[in-house]
N, C-alpha and C positions, 0 to 999 in steps of 0.2 A: 784695738782694745788692749789695755795693759793687763798684767797678770793678776792684779788685785780684783778687777772686775770679773775676770774669768773665774777666780776663786769664789766670789760671791754667787755668781749664777750657778756654778757647779754644785756648791753646797746647798743652795735652795732646791734645785732639781733633785738632788740625791735624797734630801730629807723628805720631800714630798713622795718620791718613789718608795723610800723605805717605809714610810707610814702606810702607804697603800698596800704594800706587799705583805706587811706583818699584821694587817687588819684581820681580826677574828681568828687569830691563831690560838687554839685551845690545847690544853694538856691532853696527852694520850691516856689510855687505861690498859689494864692487863686482866687476863682471865686464867685462873688456875683450877684444874679439875682434880678431885680426890681419886677417882678411878674412871676407867674408860671402857670396861667390858664387864658384863654380868650374864648369868644363866638363870632363866626363870621359866616356870611352868605356866601354861595357859590358865588364867584365873588367879595367878599370884602376882605380887607387886615387888619390883626392885627399885631402889633409890640411888640416884647420883647427886652429887653436890658440886658446885663451882663457885669459887670466890672471885668477886669483881673488885679491883682496886683502881682508884683514880678519881677524877672529878668530871662532872657533867650530868646531863639528863639522859638516862638510858632506857631503851625499849628492848624487850626480849622476845624471841620467836623460836619455834621449832620447825624443822623440816626433815625429810627423809622417810624411809619406809616405816619406821617405828613411830612417826609423829602422830599417826591416827590413834594410837593407844597410849600416848604419853602426854604429860602435863607438866608445865614449869611454873613456879611461883617464886617471887612476884613477876608480873609481866612488865612493870615499869617502876623506876625509882630514880632518885637523884643522889649524887655523892659529891662531897667537897673534901678531897684528900682523905677519903675514908674507904672502908671495905664493906661489901654486901655479899651474903651467901645466897645462891640460888639452889632451889630444891627441885629436882627433876624426877617425877614418878612415872614408871612405865608398868602398865597392867595389861598384858595381852588377854583378850577374852577367849572363850572356848572356840570361837570361829577362826582364830588366827592359826595359820598353817605353821607347823614347826619348821624352824630354819634360822638363819642369821639375818638380822635387820640392822640397818644403820640409822642413827639418830644424830642430827646436827643441831647444836645450840648456837643461835646467832644473837650476838650482843651488839647493839647499834647505839652510838651516842649522837647520831645526826651527822657525823662527819666521816666516820669509818665504821666498818663492821668486822668483828672478830668472831671466828667460828671454832667450836669445839666438837670433836667427833666421839660418839659413844657407840658401842657395839652391843646388841642385845641378842643372846642366843635363846630362842624359844624352844625348849626341849619337848620331845614327844613323851609326855607324861600319861597319855591315855592311849593304850594299845591293847588290841584283842587278836587272838590267834584261833584258827579253826582247823582241825585235822580232817583231811578228806576221808571219805568212805570208799571201799573198793567197788569196781564195776560188777554188775550182775546181769544174767540173762533171764528172760521171762516170755511167756506166750501172751497173746492178746486175751483180754478178758480176765486176766489174773492180777494179783497184787504182790508187792514186795516191800520189805522194810530195810531202811538204810540207817546207819548210826554215825553221827558226827560228834567230835569232842570240841567244846567251846571253852577257851581259857582267857582269863583277864590277866594280861601281861603288863598292865600299867601300874601306877602308883596310887590310884584312888579307887574306892568302891564305885562301880558303874552298874547302871541298869540298861539292858540292851533289848531292842525290839528285833525279833527274828521273823524272817520272811523267806519265801521261796522264789527262785528265779529260774531262768532257762526255759527250754521247750516243754518241760514237764510241770511248770508252775501250777497249771490248772488240774493236774492229776493227783498232787500230793497234799499231805496234811502233816504239820509239825506237832510233836508231842507237847511243846510249850511255845507260846508266842512272845512272852516277856520273861526275862530272867535277870536276877541281880547277883553279881559276883564280887567278892572281895579281891584285893590285889593277890595274884597268884592262884586263885581258885579256879577249878575246871568243872564242867558239867556236860553229861552225855545227852544229846538231843537226837530223837528218833524221827524219821520221816517215812510215812507210809505212802507208797505209790500204787494207785490202781490204774492199770494200763487199759485204755479203750480197746474194744474188740477189733476195730478196723485199723489199728496202728501196726506198723512194722518199721524196723530200722533201728538206728542208734540215737538215743535222746540224752540230753544232759540234764543233771539234777544240780541245782545251785542253792546253797544255804547262805543267806545274807544276815549279818548282825550289825546293828547300828546303835551307837550310844545315845541316850537321851540327854545327857549333860555335857557332851563334847562332840567334836567332829569325827571321832574315831569310828572306824567301821572295818569290816573284814568279810570276805566271801570264801567259800570252799565249794569245789565242784566234783561231781561224780557222774557216771554214765549208766544207762540201762539199755540193754540190747533186746529189742522186741523181735522175736523170730516169726517166720511165716507159717503159722499153723493152719490158717484158712485163707485162701487166696482166690481172687477172681478179678476180672477186668471188665470195664464198660467203655463204650465209645458211641458217639452220636454223629450222625452224618453231617450236620451243619450246626455251628455254634452262633451264626448270625444269619438272619433272613430279613429281607425288606419286601413288602408287598402292600397292595391296596386293601382298604376295608371291604367288607361284604364279599370276600373271597376266602377259599380254604387252602391250607398248606399242610402237608404230611411230612414229618421228619422221622426216619427210622432210628431206633436206639438199640444197640447190640450189647448182649451180656455174654461173657465167656467164662466158664468154670475152669480155672486152672488147677484145681486141687484133684486128688485121686478119689474123692468121695462125692456122691450125688448130694446136691444142696438145693434148697428152695429160697427164692429171693422175693422180697416185697418191695414195691415201688410206691413212692409218695410224691405228688406234684404240688408245688407252690407257685402261684402266678395268677394272671387274670382269669376270669370266669370262662372266657372263650378258649382257654387252653386245656386240653384233656388227653388222657392216655386210653388206648383201646383195651389194655389189660393192666391190673395192678399187682398180679403175682405171676411167678414163672418158676417151674421146677426144671432143673437142667442136670443131665447126667455128667459124670466126671469127664473132664477134657472135652466138653461139648459147648454149644452156644445157642442163644435164642434171640429173636428180634421182636421188639415192642414199638408201636407207632405213637408218636406225639402229634396230635391233631390240633391245628390253630384255625379258628373261625370267628374273626372280629366282625361286629355289626357296624351299621352306620354310626357316625359320630365318634368312632374310635380313632385316636391319633396319637402318635408319639412313640417312644421307645419303651419296651417292657422287658423285664428280666423274668425268665422262666427257669425254675430249678427242679430237677428230677433227682430225688434221693433214693438210693437202693441200699437195702440191708439184708444180709443173709441170715437165716434162722440159726445155724449152728455156731458160727464164729462171731456173730453180731458185728461184722465188719460193714461199715457204712461208706459208700462211695456216692459221688454227686456229679451230675452233668448240668451244665448251664447253657442256656440259649437266650440270645438277645434278639428280640423281634421288633423291627421298625415298621410300624403300621402307618402308611401314608393315607391322609384324609383326602381321598380323590373327589369328594363331594363336600364342599365347604364354602362358607361366605364369611366375609370380614367387614365389620363396621368400624370406621375410623373417625374419631372425634378428636381433633387436635387439642382442644382445651382440656385442662384438668380441674382447675378452680376458677370460677367466674363469679363476679359480683354485679348486681343490678339494683338500682334504686327503685323503691316501690312506686308503681304507677307508670313505669316506662316499659318499653318493649325493645327487644334486640334480636337480630338474626345472626345465626352461626352457619358456617359451611361445613358439612360433614360428607364422608365418602362411603359408598357401598361397593365392595369388590368381591367378585367370584374367584376364590382361590382354588376351586376344584378343577377337575379335568373334563367336565361336561357342562353344556349350556343348561341354565335353569332360570325359573321365575322366582322372585323373592318378594315377600310381603314385609311391610314395616309396621312396627308396634311401638307406641309411646306409653309411659307409665304415669303421666300427669295430664290433666285436662287443659292446662294453660300452655302446653307444648304442642306444636303441630309441625308437619313437614309438607312441602309442596308436592310430594309424591307419596302415594300409598303402596305402590308396587312397581317393580321394574324387572325387565329381562336382561340377563347378563351372560355373555359368552365366557368361556374359560379364560381367566386372567383379565377380564374387562373390569373397569372401575368407572363409576358414575358419581357425580356430586349431587347432593340433596341439600336444600335450604331448610334449616331448623330454626323456627321462630319461637321465642319465649315472650309472652305477653302477660305482664303483671298488672295491667290496668283494671282488671275485674276483681278487685278486692282480694288479691292474693296476700295472705298474711306474711309478715316478715319472718325470716328463719332460713335454715339451710335445707336444700332439696337435692336429692340424688336424681339427676336427669339421665334416664336410660333409654337407649334406642335399640330394638331387637329386630334382626332380619331373619326370617324363617322361610325355608323352601316350600313352595306351594304343594309339592307331592308328598313330603314327609316332615314331621316336626323334629326329627333327629338331626336334620341339617340346619343349623342356625348359628348366628353369631350376634354379639352385642358389645356395646361400649357405653360408658357413662362418664359424667363429670359432675362435680359439685357446684351447685349454684346457690349463692347467698343473696337472699332478697333483704335489702336494708331499708329501714324506714327513712323517710325524707329528712327528719331532724338529725339522724346520724350520718347521712350522706354528706351534708354540707354544714358542719357544726363549726362556727367561727368563735375565736376568743379575742377580745379587744383589750389591749394594755395601754393605758394613758393615765397621766397624773393631772392634778388640779393646777391652775395657773393663776398667778398674780401679775398684773401688768398696770403700768401707769397710763393715763390718758395721753393721747398724742404721741404714742410710742408703739413699736411693733415687736412681736416675738414669734419665733418659729419653734414648734415642738413636734417631736416624732411620735407617731402613734403606731404601735405594732399590732398587726392583724395576723393571728395564728390560725391555720387551718387544722382543726382537730377532727375533721371528718375523714371519710374513707376514700375520697376521690379528689383529683385535681379539680379545682372549682374556680370560676370567675365570679368575683364579688363586685357589686356596685355599692360604693360607700357614700352615705349621705349624712346631713347634719340638720338638727332642728333645735328649738329652744330660744330663750330670750337673748342668748349671745350670738345667735346665728347671723345677725345683721352685720357684725364686724369680724366674722370668721370665715375662712375659706379652707377647703381640703383639696389636696393634690397628691397623687392622681386620684381620680374618682372611681376608676375601674382597675382592678388588679387580678391576676391569675396566680394561684398559690397551689403547690403540690401538697399532698397529705403530710402532716407533721412538720411542714415548713412555715415560715412567716415572711411577711413583706412589711415595709415601712411606708406609711402615708403621713404627709406633713401637714400639720395644722398651722395656719398663719392667722394671727390675730392683730388687728389694728383698730383700737377704740379711738375715735376722732376726738378732737378737743371739746366737742359739744356733748360727748357721751357722759352720762351721769355716772358718778362714782357709786360703788355698791357691789352687791353680789348678783351674778348672772348664772344661768344654767344653759348647758349645751348637751345635746344627746347625739352621740355617734351611733348610727345604725348601719347594719350590713344586710344586703339582700343577695340572694343567689340569682345569677343571670338565667339559670335554667328554670327555676320555679317562680321567680319574682315575688318571693315572700320574704318577710323580715326574719332573719335567722338569729340575730343577736344585736344587742345595743349596750351602750355604756354612757353613764352620765358624768359630766365634768362640771366642777365648780370653778367659775372664773370670777376673780375679784379685781374690779377696776379701781385703782387708787389715784389720788392726785400725785403729781410728779414728785413733790417734796416728801411724800410718805414712803416712797420706795427707796430703800437704802441700797447702795451698791455693795457688792461682795468685795471685801478687801483681801488682797494677797497676804498670806501669813509671812511674817518675817522670821528669820532664823538667827538666833543669837548664839554666838560662840564665845566661850570664855577661856578656851585653851588653844594653843597653837596646834594646828592639824598638820602632821607630817606624813609623807608617803612611806611606803613600806621599806624604802632603802634608807632614808635618813632616820627612821624610827629605831634603828639598831644602836648599840652602844657606841658613843662618839669618843674619838681620841682627842688629844690636846688641840690639834689644828682644827678639827671639826668644831670643838667648843669655842675656839677663838673666832672661827668663821660665823658660828651661830650668834655670838655676841655682837660682831660687827653688823650682821644682817639685821638683828633686832634694833640696833642703834641707828642704822641708816634708814630703816623702813618704819612707817607709822604703825603702832599697835592699836587696831580698832577692836573694841569689844562687840560692836554691832556691825555686821556686814550688810551693806545695802547695795542695790544695783537693779538692772533691768531684769524682768522675768520673761519667760517664754509662755505664749498662749497654750493652754492645755489642748493636746491633740493625741490622746492615748486610747483611741478607739480600737486601733489595730494591735493585735497581740502577736509577737514574733517569738520564735525559739531562739535561745541564747546562741545557738550555732549559726543563725542567720544574721546576727548582729556583727557589723564591722565598724561602720562609722555612724554615730548617733548625733544628730543635730537638734533634736526636739524631744519633748517628753515622750517616753516610750514604755509600753507594757511588754514584758517578756516572760518566757516560761523557762524555768531551770529545775531539772529533776521533777517534772510533772507538777510544779508549783508555780503559781502566777505571782510576779513581782512587778514593781513599777519604779522606773527611774525618772526623777524630776530634775530639771535644770532651772535654777533661779539665781537672782542677784548677779547678773552678768555684768562684769566690769571689763576694762580694757585688757587686762591681763590675767583675770581669774574668774571662776564661777563657783557657785555652791551646788553640789550634787547631793540629792536626797534619795535614799533607797527606802521606800515606804514599807516594804514587807517587815523590816526589823528596825525601823525608825533610825536609820543611820544617815548622818549628815556630815559632810566634810567639804573643805575648800580645796580646789585644785588651781594651781598656776599653770601657765603654758609649759609644756614638756614635763609636767609633773604627773606621777601616777600613784594609784592607791589600790591595794589589795583589799577586797571586801568579802565578808561572810554574809551572804544574802539569806541563808536559811537557818542561821543561829545554831549550827552544829559544832562551832568552834574551829572550823577549817575555812581557809580562804577559798572562795569559789570563783570570783571573777576579778579581772584586773582592768581598771579604768584609767586612761591617760588623756589629758587635755592636750590636743595637738595644736590648735590655733583658734583665734577669734577674729572673724572677718565680717564687717558690716553688722556688728552686734549679734552674729550667729556663731555660737561655739561649735567646735567639731571635736567629738569625744571618740576615742578608740576603746571598744569593749571587747575583751577576750576572755574565754573560759580558761581557768587555770587547770591544766591537765597534770595528774600525778605521774611521777617517773615510775615506770613499771620495772626498772632494773637499776640497782645501785651500781655506780661506777667503781671499778676496782681500784684500790689505793696501791701504793708501792709495797706496803706491808703484805698485801694479799699476793702480789705478783712475785715478790722476792723473799717472803717469809721473814722480813725485818720490820721492826716497829719504827716507821718513818712516815713523815708527812711532807708533801711537796711544797707546802707553804714555808716550811723551815728552809728548804733549799733556796727559794726565792729570797727570803729574808737574809740568809747567810751570804748569798752572792751580792745582794745590795749592800750589806755591811762591809764586805770585802772591797767593793767598788769605792765606797766612801773612804775607807782606810787608805787605799792606794792613792786616791786624789789628795788626801791630807799629806801623805808621805812625799809625793812628788812636789807639792807646792808648800812644803813645810817652811822653807826660808821666807817665801812671800807672805805666808800667813803670820809667821813670827814678826816679820817687819811691819805688817799691817797692824798687828796688835800691840806693837811697842809703844811705850809712853813717848810723849813729845820730847822730853829731856834726853832720853836715850838716843833718839834719832838725831837730835841736835849735836849730842856729844860725838856720835859717829861721823857726822858730816864735818864737825870741827877737826877731828883727827885726820880726816882725809885731806883737808885743806891746809895743814900746818906747813908743808914744804912748798906750797905754791904761793902763798900770800903772807903778808906780815900779820902779826898778832892783832894789831888794831883793826886791819881790814877784816880779819877772821871774825872778830867780835861783832863787827857791824853785819857781816854776812849771817852770823848766827842769829842775830835779832830778827833780821828780815826773814830768814828761813823759818824761824820759829813761828812768826806770824802767819806765813804762808801755809806751813804744815797744819797749824791750828785751823785755818780756814778750810784747807783741803780735807782735814779729818772730819769736820762738821759736815761738809758737803757729802762725804762718803756715807755718813749715817743717814743723811736726808735721802740720798739716792737709794740706799738699801731699803729704807722704809717705803719709799714710793714703789720700788720694784716689788716688794712683798705685797703692798696693797693692790697693785695691778694684777699680780699673779693670783692673789686670793679672789679678786673680783671676777677674773676670767673663769677660774675653776668653779667658783660659786654659781655664777650666772649660767654657765653651760654644762654643769655637772661633769666636768672633764675627768675627775678622779674615777667616778663610776663608769664613765664611757671608756676610759683608758684601761680600766681594770682587766678586761679580757685580753688586752694586748701587752700586759706587763712583761711577759716572757720576751716579746720582740723588743720592747724598750730596754730591758735589762741586757739583751744581746747587743743592741746598738751601743749602749754605754760601755760594754766590755771591749767591743771593737774600737771605740773611740779612745779608751785607755791604752790599748795596744799601739794605736797609731801615735799617741803622745809619747809613749815610752820609746818607740822606734826613732821618732824625730829627735827627742831629747838626748838619747844615748847612742845615736847612729855612729858618731865618730869613735866613741869608746869601743863599740862592737866591731867596727872595721879594723881598729888598731889591734884588737884582740886576735882577729883571724889573720892578720898580715904576718 
């Protein structure tokens, strides 16, 4: 291959590579901020501004700790070599805690994101201080007053709610519960503490103040020391006891007077009626003690855990003490009725048997009798003997055949001991008696039919069970059309709330008269053999020529439909390619072809779709849509999205981004993979949004740079190097014929005579002209072949992700050419 052919091929490949690499290179933009930090009080507003200069479509967003109480306007705009000012308002509300907050302004033109940082200092403009009161000592049953000073140290007038806390919160009372203070104003608050008589030790007094208009609050603490003026102790022998019913237990309670004076004590008991004290008062000398008995006597039927409290109070000091006892009473004589069912239903007129259990849960053998609360309920046993822990089954029969009204009944079975009514157990369940019409209520859904004589039709009939039970239905048909109608299946079982399909097949013979016919579909219950529902159908029998067939709709297109890639702005070579394609292909205003038979009964989720070969219903974002395939040709199809009436043509390996719900965003991507045996294969994918923007070089290195400029610059450098290396060949290739002839004539002056040179010049001129024309023809053929290959197989788009590798290979090739061309010069330089 000569140098001129190498030049042609290198130029063509470089130009295509350069156009692909500089595709969609847009101008950058800048962001300038007027200020970056501000101080603001809660409830106040501060303003930042930023100027955007550049060209493009921009969107604006805020992030950071201060974004929750900040707003930027406008959120989106477009610029063409112009400037736009953004206004950022920050207003922390009263619930924002004072401190430093960051606010990031993000400006995005769809290709890069620039960020500005603002710092907002939320000041503590609402502050309250409380001065503590000194500690005091007091005896039980006495009162004491404390003084606290409350001051508003903030910048605004505040209203405060005052409350007490600490261990004395129930003893004290504040002089004011709500106060309003101006900035710097103070007020004295009094707290009166009344100490209970039975208290002793050190207790804390806490005053809390909380602002109504902000989050500011404060607390102050003091203490009160309650001295031992009256002292005594109590103790009980047992705090927990477990025993059987119908037995007696005695628990001693001891009172010790620890003071130096005689005192009288009063006792009060709270608990079950079978718990009592043998005495309710006791007088005890100084440093002496006394014992009082707690008597427990539960009767039959008592079971469980019981809390018994004995409260003691002395007359002089009013000191109260308390002793607690937990008594676990075991029901040693008991019976349990066990009915597994909780809610049952039965149809009116039927009977049903349930299995229940009777168990002796006591510690002694006993006989138990059974009692029912309704006449239509009976058991197979009226009484039974049970040993301790023994359990026996009993059959419980419910019979509604004797005119039991429909409704809900509480069926209760009670087991009572034969020797005492205090030992008994019971259990119950809800029984709903339902009328027959409500038990097996069917609904029939069917439409009228038009059919031609000597033809057949199959139609689905939906039978819905609106009753309360799973039911087996017998389906029948009657009427004037019953002679040429069949139903299958004739018997179906349907669960409540569900439906099944029965198919009606009609075939009016050639001798059937035209006109209107009637058919009645009726449904019987297999259990009752009564007609539960029916539905009439109008059937019109027509002559064959009267029934017109349904035509497939045709889809007319008046514009060229492009995929999402070719819809972008075209460059020079793309426009040339589009012109050649429109010239070489026929432009049809009406697209015709084969259609797919409708088969859209199944509905799939968009995530379950991968390959689509037929009309399909799918769900996207909880909305139902339908994809139809029509006008199937050898290399293209028409795709219709019925949800938003979108129709477009797809060729093999062509794809389209579609907005199916009309929200202005592309939702799914559809590509035509192939067409085999008149069956197209479509790839359907959901378009997922990128959750994170890729960082550009400007974000990584802090410079305003775009990687596409690097690719475009390297490609331009490669083209310039190729031109410089082969500049002589290019110059010679582009020389006029006369210049080439003159040079060749000069080279041959010393070799041949002038006459022979003239003849040679004429012959060379003719050959050069022929060769020159051939070069142009070859160049045009090469360009056409390259365009056809790139156009047919979308090589530019397919090679676009690998442009970095192609550029690298081109640079390596240039290095090899330079080494080969100047190898001798380089070796001479180092020798």
